[in-house]
VOMAR-481988 format. One record per residue (C-alpha): residue number from 1; chain; x, y, z. Coordinates in steps of 0.5 Angstrom, whole numbers, padded with zeros to 4 digits. Layout:
<atoms>
ATOM     i   ch    east   north      up
ATOM   NUM    A       X       Y       Z
...
</atoms>
This chain:
<atoms>
ATOM     i   ch    east   north      up
ATOM     1    A    0188    0365    0204
ATOM     2    A    0188    0373    0206
ATOM     3    A    0188    0379    0203
ATOM     4    A    0184    0384    0198
ATOM     5    A    0182    0381    0191
ATOM     6    A    0180    0376    0188
ATOM     7    A    0182    0369    0190
ATOM     8    A    0187    0366    0185
ATOM     9    A    0189    0359    0184
ATOM    10    A    0195    0358    0179
ATOM    11    A    0195    0352    0176
ATOM    12    A    0202    0350    0174
ATOM    13    A    0209    0352    0177
ATOM    14    A    0213    0349    0170
ATOM    15    A    0217    0353    0165
ATOM    16    A    0213    0359    0165
ATOM    17    A    0210    0358    0171
ATOM    18    A    0214    0362    0176
ATOM    19    A    0213    0369    0171
ATOM    20    A    0206    0368    0172
ATOM    21    A    0207    0368    0179
ATOM    22    A    0212    0374    0179
ATOM    23    A    0207    0378    0174
ATOM    24    A    0201    0377    0180
ATOM    25    A    0206    0378    0185
ATOM    26    A    0207    0385    0183
ATOM    27    A    0199    0386    0182
ATOM    28    A    0199    0385    0189
ATOM    29    A    0195    0380    0189
ATOM    30    A    0200    0374    0192
ATOM    31    A    0195    0374    0198
ATOM    32    A    0189    0371    0197
ATOM    33    A    0194    0366    0192
ATOM    34    A    0194    0358    0191
ATOM    35    A    0200    0355    0186
ATOM    36    A    0198    0347    0185
ATOM    37    A    0202    0342    0181
ATOM    38    A    0203    0335    0182
ATOM    39    A    0211    0336    0181
ATOM    40    A    0214    0335    0188
ATOM    41    A    0221    0340    0185
ATOM    42    A    0216    0345    0182
ATOM    43    A    0213    0346    0189
ATOM    44    A    0219    0346    0192
ATOM    45    A    0221    0352    0188
ATOM    46    A    0214    0355    0189
ATOM    47    A    0216    0356    0197
ATOM    48    A    0223    0359    0195
ATOM    49    A    0220    0364    0191
ATOM    50    A    0216    0366    0197
ATOM    51    A    0209    0362    0197
ATOM    52    A    0207    0359    0204
ATOM    53    A    0207    0352    0205
ATOM    54    A    0199    0353    0205
ATOM    55    A    0199    0356    0199
ATOM    56    A    0202    0351    0195
ATOM    57    A    0199    0344    0194
ATOM    58    A    0199    0339    0190
ATOM    59    A    0193    0337    0185
ATOM    60    A    0189    0343    0183
ATOM    61    A    0182    0341    0184
ATOM    62    A    0183    0341    0192
ATOM    63    A    0183    0349    0190
ATOM    64    A    0178    0350    0186
ATOM    65    A    0172    0352    0190
ATOM    66    A    0177    0357    0194
ATOM    67    A    0178    0360    0187
ATOM    68    A    0174    0366    0184
ATOM    69    A    0178    0366    0178
ATOM    70    A    0184    0360    0175
ATOM    71    A    0190    0361    0171
ATOM    72    A    0192    0356    0167
ATOM    73    A    0199    0355    0167
ATOM    74    A    0199    0347    0165
ATOM    75    A    0201    0343    0159
ATOM    76    A    0198    0344    0153
ATOM    77    A    0195    0336    0154
ATOM    78    A    0192    0340    0161
ATOM    79    A    0189    0346    0159
ATOM    80    A    0181    0342    0157
ATOM    81    A    0181    0338    0163
ATOM    82    A    0183    0343    0168
ATOM    83    A    0180    0349    0163
ATOM    84    A    0173    0344    0164
ATOM    85    A    0174    0343    0171
ATOM    86    A    0175    0350    0172
ATOM    87    A    0169    0353    0169
ATOM    88    A    0165    0349    0172
ATOM    89    A    0166    0351    0179
ATOM    90    A    0164    0358    0177
ATOM    91    A    0172    0361    0176
ATOM    92    A    0173    0366    0170
ATOM    93    A    0179    0363    0167
ATOM    94    A    0187    0366    0164
ATOM    95    A    0189    0360    0160
ATOM    96    A    0196    0361    0156
ATOM    97    A    0197    0359    0150
ATOM    98    A    0194    0355    0145
ATOM    99    A    0187    0354    0149
ATOM   100    A    0187    0346    0147
ATOM   101    A    0191    0341    0144
ATOM   102    A    0185    0340    0139
ATOM   103    A    0179    0344    0135
ATOM   104    A    0174    0338    0140
ATOM   105    A    0177    0341    0145
ATOM   106    A    0176    0348    0145
ATOM   107    A    0170    0347    0142
ATOM   108    A    0168    0344    0148
ATOM   109    A    0171    0349    0153
ATOM   110    A    0168    0355    0149
ATOM   111    A    0160    0352    0150
ATOM   112    A    0162    0352    0158
ATOM   113    A    0164    0358    0158
ATOM   114    A    0158    0361    0154
ATOM   115    A    0154    0357    0158
ATOM   116    A    0156    0360    0164
ATOM   117    A    0157    0366    0162
ATOM   118    A    0165    0366    0165
ATOM   119    A    0171    0370    0163
ATOM   120    A    0176    0367    0159
ATOM   121    A    0182    0370    0157
ATOM   122    A    0187    0366    0152
ATOM   123    A    0194    0368    0153
ATOM   124    A    0198    0371    0148
ATOM   125    A    0204    0374    0150
ATOM   126    A    0205    0379    0144
ATOM   127    A    0198    0383    0145
ATOM   128    A    0201    0385    0151
ATOM   129    A    0209    0388    0148
ATOM   130    A    0210    0394    0147
ATOM   131    A    0213    0393    0141
ATOM   132    A    0207    0389    0137
ATOM   133    A    0202    0394    0140
ATOM   134    A    0206    0400    0137
ATOM   135    A    0206    0397    0130
ATOM   136    A    0199    0394    0131
ATOM   137    A    0198    0402    0131
ATOM   138    A    0201    0404    0125
ATOM   139    A    0197    0398    0121
ATOM   140    A    0191    0401    0123
ATOM   141    A    0193    0409    0123
ATOM   142    A    0195    0407    0115
ATOM   143    A    0202    0409    0116
ATOM   144    A    0205    0404    0112
ATOM   145    A    0199    0402    0107
ATOM   146    A    0196    0397    0105
ATOM   147    A    0200    0391    0107
ATOM   148    A    0202    0386    0103
ATOM   149    A    0207    0381    0107
ATOM   150    A    0208    0379    0114
ATOM   151    A    0214    0375    0116
ATOM   152    A    0215    0373    0123
ATOM   153    A    0221    0367    0125
ATOM   154    A    0221    0364    0132
ATOM   155    A    0225    0359    0132
ATOM   156    A    0233    0357    0136
ATOM   157    A    0236    0351    0140
ATOM   158    A    0232    0349    0145
ATOM   159    A    0229    0343    0149
ATOM   160    A    0223    0340    0145
ATOM   161    A    0217    0341    0150
ATOM   162    A    0214    0333    0151
ATOM   163    A    0207    0337    0152
ATOM   164    A    0206    0340    0144
ATOM   165    A    0211    0341    0137
ATOM   166    A    0213    0348    0136
ATOM   167    A    0207    0349    0131
ATOM   168    A    0203    0350    0139
ATOM   169    A    0208    0353    0142
ATOM   170    A    0212    0357    0138
ATOM   171    A    0208    0358    0132
ATOM   172    A    0202    0360    0135
ATOM   173    A    0204    0367    0136
ATOM   174    A    0206    0370    0131
ATOM   175    A    0200    0366    0128
ATOM   176    A    0195    0371    0134
ATOM   177    A    0201    0377    0132
ATOM   178    A    0199    0376    0124
ATOM   179    A    0192    0376    0126
ATOM   180    A    0191    0381    0131
ATOM   181    A    0196    0386    0127
ATOM   182    A    0191    0385    0122
ATOM   183    A    0184    0385    0123
ATOM   184    A    0183    0378    0120
ATOM   185    A    0183    0371    0120
ATOM   186    A    0187    0367    0114
ATOM   187    A    0182    0365    0109
ATOM   188    A    0187    0359    0108
ATOM   189    A    0193    0356    0109
ATOM   190    A    0199    0351    0106
ATOM   191    A    0204    0349    0110
ATOM   192    A    0211    0344    0111
ATOM   193    A    0211    0341    0118
ATOM   194    A    0217    0336    0120
ATOM   195    A    0218    0332    0125
ATOM   196    A    0226    0330    0125
ATOM   197    A    0227    0327    0132
ATOM   198    A    0221    0322    0131
ATOM   199    A    0217    0323    0138
ATOM   200    A    0210    0325    0135
ATOM   201    A    0211    0332    0136
ATOM   202    A    0213    0338    0131
ATOM   203    A    0220    0341    0131
ATOM   204    A    0220    0345    0125
ATOM   205    A    0215    0349    0121
ATOM   206    A    0215    0353    0116
ATOM   207    A    0207    0356    0115
ATOM   208    A    0204    0361    0110
ATOM   209    A    0197    0364    0112
ATOM   210    A    0193    0367    0106
ATOM   211    A    0188    0373    0108
ATOM   212    A    0182    0377    0106
ATOM   213    A    0185    0383    0101
ATOM   214    A    0191    0379    0099
ATOM   215    A    0196    0379    0104
ATOM   216    A    0201    0374    0106
ATOM   217    A    0204    0372    0113
ATOM   218    A    0210    0367    0112
ATOM   219    A    0211    0364    0119
ATOM   220    A    0218    0360    0120
ATOM   221    A    0219    0356    0127
ATOM   222    A    0222    0350    0130
ATOM   223    A    0228    0348    0135
ATOM   224    A    0233    0345    0130
ATOM   225    A    0235    0352    0127
ATOM   226    A    0240    0357    0131
ATOM   227    A    0238    0363    0135
ATOM   228    A    0241    0369    0134
ATOM   229    A    0240    0372    0142
ATOM   230    A    0240    0367    0149
ATOM   231    A    0233    0366    0150
ATOM   232    A    0230    0371    0156
ATOM   233    A    0226    0366    0159
ATOM   234    A    0229    0359    0158
ATOM   235    A    0235    0358    0161
ATOM   236    A    0240    0355    0156
ATOM   237    A    0237    0357    0149
ATOM   238    A    0238    0362    0144
ATOM   239    A    0232    0365    0141
ATOM   240    A    0230    0369    0134
ATOM   241    A    0224    0373    0135
ATOM   242    A    0222    0378    0130
ATOM   243    A    0216    0380    0127
ATOM   244    A    0216    0384    0120
ATOM   245    A    0210    0388    0117
ATOM   246    A    0211    0390    0109
ATOM   247    A    0205    0395    0106
ATOM   248    A    0205    0401    0101
ATOM   249    A    0208    0405    0104
ATOM   250    A    0214    0402    0108
ATOM   251    A    0215    0397    0113
ATOM   252    A    0216    0395    0121
ATOM   253    A    0221    0391    0124
ATOM   254    A    0221    0388    0131
ATOM   255    A    0227    0384    0134
ATOM   256    A    0223    0382    0141
ATOM   257    A    0230    0380    0144
ATOM   258    A    0234    0386    0142
ATOM   259    A    0228    0391    0144
ATOM   260    A    0228    0395    0138
ATOM   261    A    0222    0397    0133
ATOM   262    A    0225    0400    0126
ATOM   263    A    0220    0404    0122
ATOM   264    A    0222    0404    0114
ATOM   265    A    0219    0410    0110
ATOM   266    A    0219    0407    0103
ATOM   267    A    0214    0406    0097
ATOM   268    A    0216    0404    0089
ATOM   269    A    0215    0409    0085
ATOM   270    A    0216    0409    0076
ATOM   271    A    0222    0412    0075
ATOM   272    A    0225    0411    0068
ATOM   273    A    0220    0405    0067
ATOM   274    A    0223    0402    0073
ATOM   275    A    0219    0402    0080
ATOM   276    A    0225    0404    0084
ATOM   277    A    0224    0404    0092
ATOM   278    A    0223    0411    0094
ATOM   279    A    0227    0411    0101
ATOM   280    A    0224    0416    0107
ATOM   281    A    0229    0415    0112
ATOM   282    A    0229    0410    0117
ATOM   283    A    0226    0411    0125
ATOM   284    A    0228    0407    0131
ATOM   285    A    0224    0410    0136
ATOM   286    A    0226    0409    0144
ATOM   287    A    0222    0404    0147
ATOM   288    A    0223    0401    0154
ATOM   289    A    0225    0394    0155
ATOM   290    A    0219    0390    0157
ATOM   291    A    0221    0385    0162
ATOM   292    A    0216    0377    0160
ATOM   293    A    0214    0380    0168
ATOM   294    A    0212    0386    0165
ATOM   295    A    0208    0383    0160
ATOM   296    A    0205    0378    0164
ATOM   297    A    0202    0384    0168
ATOM   298    A    0199    0387    0163
ATOM   299    A    0197    0381    0161
ATOM   300    A    0193    0379    0167
ATOM   301    A    0191    0387    0168
ATOM   302    A    0187    0387    0162
ATOM   303    A    0184    0380    0164
ATOM   304    A    0183    0383    0172
ATOM   305    A    0179    0389    0168
ATOM   306    A    0174    0385    0164
ATOM   307    A    0172    0381    0171
ATOM   308    A    0171    0387    0174
ATOM   309    A    0167    0389    0168
ATOM   310    A    0163    0382    0166
ATOM   311    A    0166    0383    0159
ATOM   312    A    0170    0379    0154
ATOM   313    A    0176    0380    0152
ATOM   314    A    0179    0382    0146
ATOM   315    A    0183    0375    0146
ATOM   316    A    0176    0370    0148
ATOM   317    A    0175    0365    0147
ATOM   318    A    0172    0364    0141
ATOM   319    A    0177    0369    0137
ATOM   320    A    0184    0366    0140
ATOM   321    A    0181    0358    0142
ATOM   322    A    0175    0356    0136
ATOM   323    A    0178    0360    0131
ATOM   324    A    0186    0358    0133
ATOM   325    A    0184    0351    0133
ATOM   326    A    0182    0352    0126
ATOM   327    A    0188    0355    0123
ATOM   328    A    0193    0349    0128
ATOM   329    A    0188    0343    0124
ATOM   330    A    0189    0347    0117
ATOM   331    A    0197    0347    0118
ATOM   332    A    0197    0340    0119
ATOM   333    A    0191    0338    0113
ATOM   334    A    0196    0343    0110
ATOM   335    A    0203    0339    0111
ATOM   336    A    0200    0332    0110
ATOM   337    A    0197    0334    0103
ATOM   338    A    0201    0337    0100
ATOM   339    A    0197    0342    0099
ATOM   340    A    0193    0350    0101
ATOM   341    A    0187    0349    0106
ATOM   342    A    0182    0353    0107
ATOM   343    A    0181    0355    0114
</atoms>
């Protein structure tokens, strides 16, 4: 490997792997990059996209000692194995969500990262998305008043992933966005999770999160419901990706597939004995379309800044790894029990 910048090992070149490679290329950092994937077709695709033969390997372990940072885009079931190997080799780590498949694995990664003082960032895509950042700023500034309700839908007809169900793959995005937007973790959850295909992985989920202060988030995920738009990452799939925040002074609606956010200035007043909505108009601010490569580039830029500063990112191993694993465990426990479960 030759070139300026950190030595990068990307582990995995499946569905989201090419987007990560393109993001590293946009940052001008592929000169010191190696991609590892055991699948020969994935490696061939990587070479077609411009990496030299010597920069494409089958076994990630062959590239660890020559890497400064590791970017894990492997199946979720391999996250703990690859993360602990990368940390043991002294590498800083960017790892796609969810950080691990289980809470025990999350604690293992967190413990090792703390012992050797490595930077770990969990890749929650929407934290870097301009629309999500705009809505979070409105919430933080009090523009929407007291937040009462969050509604999120992440579903559409697409292939059911072999390594994880829709809770770990899709709902997790909006669980994190709700946590991040509110600046809080839920106290309890209830949920309905279904496995219609009988494959041991969930393909449908309805999740409610209960936050301190009374805010409720309702999240729907699945691959058995129609989506409104063609997916911008997975060819042949459809998606609905919508996130709504409703407060005492207004609401914000994000449609990620159309690239639009709407701000509603509306509140209720007691008029003639009835609580009636008082509308102040709808604002649809112009926001440039955020392509997946640009969003991932922003994620990686944040990670690299923390690596340089030797500081932990907001999407760190504790807040977005261990805490998220506890929430996911609670979701499945709530579905199994039919009741509300404390996180």
